[in-house]
C-alpha positions as CSV (number, residue, x, y, z in Angstrom):
1,X,12.4,-61.2,-26.7
2,X,14.6,-58.5,-25.3
3,X,17.8,-59.0,-23.3
4,X,18.9,-56.2,-21.1
5,X,20.8,-55.2,-17.9
6,X,18.8,-55.1,-14.8
7,X,19.2,-52.4,-12.1
8,X,19.8,-53.7,-8.6
9,X,16.8,-53.0,-6.4
10,X,14.4,-52.3,-9.3
11,X,11.1,-54.0,-10.1
12,X,12.9,-56.1,-12.7
13,X,15.4,-57.2,-10.0
14,X,12.4,-58.2,-7.8
15,X,11.2,-60.4,-10.7
16,X,14.8,-61.8,-11.0
17,X,14.8,-62.8,-7.4
18,X,11.4,-64.5,-7.7
19,X,12.4,-66.4,-10.8
20,X,15.7,-67.6,-9.3
21,X,13.9,-68.6,-6.0
22,X,11.2,-70.6,-7.9
23,X,13.6,-72.4,-10.2
24,X,16.9,-72.7,-8.3
25,X,16.2,-72.4,-4.5
26,X,12.7,-73.6,-3.7
27,X,13.1,-77.1,-5.1
28,X,16.1,-77.6,-2.8
29,X,14.3,-76.1,0.2
30,X,16.7,-73.0,0.2
31,X,16.0,-69.3,0.7
32,X,18.1,-66.3,-0.1
33,X,20.0,-64.7,2.7
34,X,19.9,-60.8,2.8
35,X,23.8,-60.6,2.9
36,X,23.9,-62.7,-0.2
37,X,21.5,-60.4,-2.1
38,X,23.2,-57.3,-0.9
39,X,26.4,-58.4,-2.6
40,X,24.6,-58.5,-5.9
41,X,24.6,-54.7,-6.0
42,X,28.1,-55.0,-7.4
43,X,27.2,-57.7,-10.0
44,X,26.2,-57.5,-13.6
45,X,22.5,-58.5,-13.6
46,X,21.0,-59.7,-16.9
47,X,17.4,-60.6,-17.8
48,X,15.5,-61.8,-20.9
49,X,12.0,-60.3,-21.1
50,X,8.9,-60.8,-23.2
51,X,7.5,-57.3,-22.8
52,X,7.7,-56.7,-19.0
53,X,7.7,-60.4,-18.0
54,X,11.1,-61.9,-17.1
55,X,11.6,-65.2,-18.8
56,X,15.2,-65.9,-18.0
57,X,18.1,-64.4,-16.1
58,X,21.7,-64.7,-15.0
59,X,24.3,-62.6,-13.3
60,X,28.0,-62.0,-13.5
61,X,30.3,-61.6,-10.5
62,X,33.9,-60.5,-10.7
63,X,36.0,-63.0,-8.8
64,X,39.4,-61.6,-9.6
65,X,40.9,-59.1,-12.1
66,X,40.1,-60.4,-15.6
67,X,37.9,-63.2,-14.4
68,X,34.1,-63.1,-14.1
69,X,31.8,-65.9,-12.9
70,X,28.4,-66.7,-14.4
71,X,25.9,-67.4,-11.7
72,X,22.2,-68.2,-11.2
73,X,21.3,-68.9,-14.8
74,X,17.5,-69.6,-14.8
75,X,14.9,-69.9,-17.6
76,X,11.2,-70.5,-17.0
77,X,10.5,-74.2,-17.2
78,X,8.1,-74.1,-20.1
79,X,10.5,-72.0,-22.1
80,X,13.7,-74.1,-21.7
81,X,15.0,-75.4,-25.0
82,X,13.7,-72.4,-27.0
83,X,17.0,-70.5,-27.2
84,X,16.6,-68.1,-24.2
85,X,19.5,-69.6,-22.3
86,X,21.7,-69.3,-25.4
87,X,20.8,-65.7,-25.9
88,X,21.4,-64.9,-22.2
89,X,24.8,-66.6,-22.4
90,X,25.9,-64.8,-25.5
91,X,24.8,-61.4,-24.0
92,X,26.6,-62.2,-20.8
93,X,29.8,-63.1,-22.7
94,X,29.6,-59.9,-24.8
95,X,29.1,-57.7,-21.7
96,X,32.0,-59.4,-19.9
97,X,34.2,-59.0,-22.9
98,X,33.2,-55.3,-23.3
99,X,34.1,-54.7,-19.6
100,X,37.6,-56.1,-20.1
101,X,37.2,-59.6,-18.7
102,X,39.4,-62.2,-20.3
103,X,37.8,-65.4,-19.0
104,X,34.4,-66.5,-17.8
105,X,33.8,-69.4,-15.4
106,X,30.9,-71.1,-13.6
107,X,29.9,-73.9,-11.3
108,X,27.7,-75.8,-13.7
109,X,25.2,-78.3,-12.6
110,X,26.0,-81.7,-14.0
111,X,22.7,-81.8,-15.9
112,X,23.7,-78.5,-17.7
113,X,27.2,-79.5,-18.9
114,X,26.1,-80.3,-22.5
115,X,24.4,-76.9,-22.8
116,X,27.5,-75.0,-21.9
117,X,29.8,-77.3,-23.9
118,X,27.8,-76.3,-27.1
119,X,28.9,-72.7,-26.4
120,X,32.5,-73.5,-26.0
121,X,32.9,-74.0,-22.3
122,X,35.3,-76.7,-21.0
123,X,35.1,-78.7,-17.8
124,X,38.2,-77.9,-15.8
125,X,37.5,-79.8,-12.5
126,X,36.4,-83.1,-11.1
127,X,32.8,-83.3,-10.0
128,X,32.0,-81.6,-6.7
129,X,28.9,-81.2,-4.6
130,X,27.4,-77.7,-4.2
131,X,24.0,-77.3,-2.5
132,X,23.7,-81.1,-2.6
133,X,23.9,-81.2,-6.4
134,X,26.8,-82.5,-8.6
135,X,28.6,-79.6,-10.2
136,X,31.7,-79.0,-12.4
137,X,33.9,-75.9,-12.8
138,X,33.7,-74.8,-16.4
139,X,35.6,-72.0,-18.1
140,X,35.8,-70.2,-21.5
141,X,38.3,-67.6,-22.7
142,X,36.6,-64.4,-23.9
């Protein structure tokens, strides 16, 4: 397992889009919008690979100075619970810290709250609906 930064527009990025679509968008009947993907050129793109095959990914988006938002965390269904998400999260936190961010936040699906709490994230909002799914705002100082 190797965790690394992904270059926007690369073949690895194409794998990232495909994985996120299959796991996060398709089940909800959603597609990516070109404008949405174009904005990712400024994001920190992270992938976990077994040789050349992407097994998990996430991205970081700067929302304001010192604050970065974790987005689009996805791990292949058959590999969930095997530590890939935890490794991705730790890598993302380290990259964010190295780049001077002081806090990381996310809109976490209600079903994932426990996963993030184990890594020190705190719920800082009431439940809200996003893409028809219950979410919470979670944060962690870096």
